[in-house]
C-alpha positions as CSV (number, residue, x, y, z in Angstrom):
1,M,0.3,0.2,-0.1
2,S,1.3,3.7,-0.7
3,D,1.7,6.2,1.8
4,Y,0.1,9.0,-0.6
5,K,-3.0,10.9,0.6
6,V,-5.8,12.5,-1.0
7,M,-8.0,15.7,0.3
8,R,-10.9,16.7,-1.3
9,A,-11.7,20.7,-1.7
10,D,-14.6,20.7,0.5
11,E,-11.6,19.0,3.5
12,A,-9.4,21.9,3.1
13,P,-9.5,24.0,6.3
14,D,-10.1,27.9,5.7
15,F,-8.6,30.1,8.2
16,T,-9.8,33.3,6.9
17,G,-12.4,33.6,9.9
18,D,-15.1,35.7,8.9
19,A,-13.2,37.4,6.5
20,P,-14.3,37.2,2.3
21,G,-12.9,34.5,0.2
22,A,-11.1,31.8,1.7
23,F,-7.5,30.7,2.7
24,L,-7.6,27.4,2.1
25,G,-4.9,25.0,3.8
26,Y,-3.7,21.9,2.0
27,G,0.2,21.2,3.0
28,R,0.2,20.7,6.9
29,P,-3.9,18.6,6.7
30,L,-1.7,16.5,4.3
31,G,0.8,16.2,6.0
32,A,3.7,17.5,4.2
33,E,6.8,17.8,5.9
34,Q,8.7,20.3,3.7
35,I,6.1,22.2,1.6
36,A,3.8,24.7,2.1
37,F,0.7,24.7,-0.2
38,N,-2.2,27.3,0.3
39,V,-4.9,28.6,-1.8
40,R,-6.2,32.1,-1.3
41,V,-9.9,33.1,-3.2
42,L,-10.0,36.6,-3.3
43,E,-13.4,38.3,-3.8
44,P,-14.1,41.5,-6.1
45,G,-12.1,44.4,-4.6
46,T,-10.3,42.4,-1.6
47,T,-6.2,42.1,-0.7
48,N,-4.6,39.0,0.5
49,V,-4.1,40.2,4.3
50,P,-4.7,38.7,7.2
51,P,-8.7,38.6,8.5
52,G,-9.1,42.2,10.5
53,Y,-5.8,43.6,9.3
54,D,-5.5,46.9,7.0
55,E,-5.6,46.3,3.1
56,S,-2.5,48.6,2.5
57,L,-0.4,46.0,4.6
58,G,2.5,44.3,2.7
59,H,4.1,41.4,4.0
60,S,8.2,39.8,3.4
61,H,9.6,36.2,4.6
62,T,13.1,36.4,6.2
63,E,14.3,33.3,4.6
64,I,11.8,31.4,2.3
65,E,10.9,32.2,-1.5
66,E,7.4,31.9,-2.3
67,I,5.8,31.3,-6.1
68,Y,2.4,32.5,-6.7
69,F,0.2,30.8,-9.2
70,V,-2.8,32.1,-10.7
71,I,-5.7,29.6,-10.9
72,D,-8.7,31.6,-11.7
73,G,-9.4,35.1,-12.8
74,E,-7.0,37.9,-12.2
75,V,-4.9,38.6,-9.5
76,T,-2.5,41.9,-9.4
77,I,0.5,41.5,-7.0
78,K,2.8,44.2,-6.0
79,A,6.2,42.9,-5.6
80,G,8.4,45.7,-4.2
81,E,7.9,49.1,-6.4
82,D,6.2,47.1,-9.0
83,V,3.0,45.8,-9.9
84,V,2.0,43.3,-12.4
85,T,-1.1,41.4,-13.0
86,L,-1.6,37.8,-14.0
87,G,-3.9,35.5,-15.2
88,P,-5.1,32.2,-15.3
89,R,-1.6,29.6,-14.9
90,D,0.7,32.7,-14.6
91,A,3.1,32.8,-11.9
92,I,5.6,34.8,-10.3
93,F,8.8,34.2,-8.3
94,L,9.0,35.8,-5.0
95,P,12.5,35.6,-3.8
96,A,13.2,36.2,0.6
97,G,13.3,39.4,1.7
98,T,10.9,40.6,-1.3
99,V,7.7,43.0,0.2
100,R,4.5,41.6,-1.7
101,S,0.8,42.2,-1.6
102,A,-1.8,40.3,-3.8
103,R,-5.3,42.0,-4.5
104,N,-8.3,41.4,-6.9
105,E,-8.9,44.5,-8.9
106,S,-11.1,42.8,-10.8
107,G,-15.1,42.4,-10.9
108,A,-14.8,38.7,-10.7
109,Q,-13.3,36.4,-7.8
110,A,-9.8,34.6,-8.4
111,A,-7.8,32.5,-6.7
112,F,-4.2,31.6,-6.6
113,A,-1.7,29.4,-4.9
114,M,0.5,30.0,-2.7
115,V,3.9,27.7,-2.6
116,S,7.2,27.7,-0.5
117,V,9.0,25.3,1.9
118,K,7.3,25.0,5.5
119,M,7.8,27.2,8.0
120,A,7.8,26.0,11.4
121,D,6.6,29.5,13.0
122,P,4.9,31.8,9.5
123,V,4.3,34.8,12.1
124,A,7.9,34.6,13.5
125,G,9.7,34.2,9.6
126,S,7.4,37.4,8.5
127,A,7.8,41.3,8.3
128,F,4.7,43.3,7.8
129,H,5.0,46.3,6.0
130,E,2.4,49.3,6.7
131,Q,1.3,51.6,3.7
132,F,2.9,49.2,1.8
133,W,0.0,49.6,-0.9
134,P,-2.6,52.2,-0.8
135,T,-6.2,50.8,-0.2
136,A,-8.4,50.8,-2.9
């Protein structure tokens, strides 16, 4: 018997609380020891920030790289001072230390995957940057 594990979409825990959209965790619930894999669903006009946080907030990671991969819709990413809009199957590589933020500036729902190595403590390995991106 193989050691693989299947997780159905409706089994992924949603960490958004009462915020619009969803922040779905896959890596930890699947038992991944090395990979962090999450899917962020953004409603129109929303930004990828923790529930209750200011939408102008950006963040960076001190040691890890990330890849954002757009699944559905259109996602606008600010990386450092650059802004780029990505569509389905487009991706962006974000080196460690790069301040970033993602937002859905379209009129339709969008979803993107965030892939990196697993962090023991994601908050301790992150820095938050206020007023990184003016609110919409």
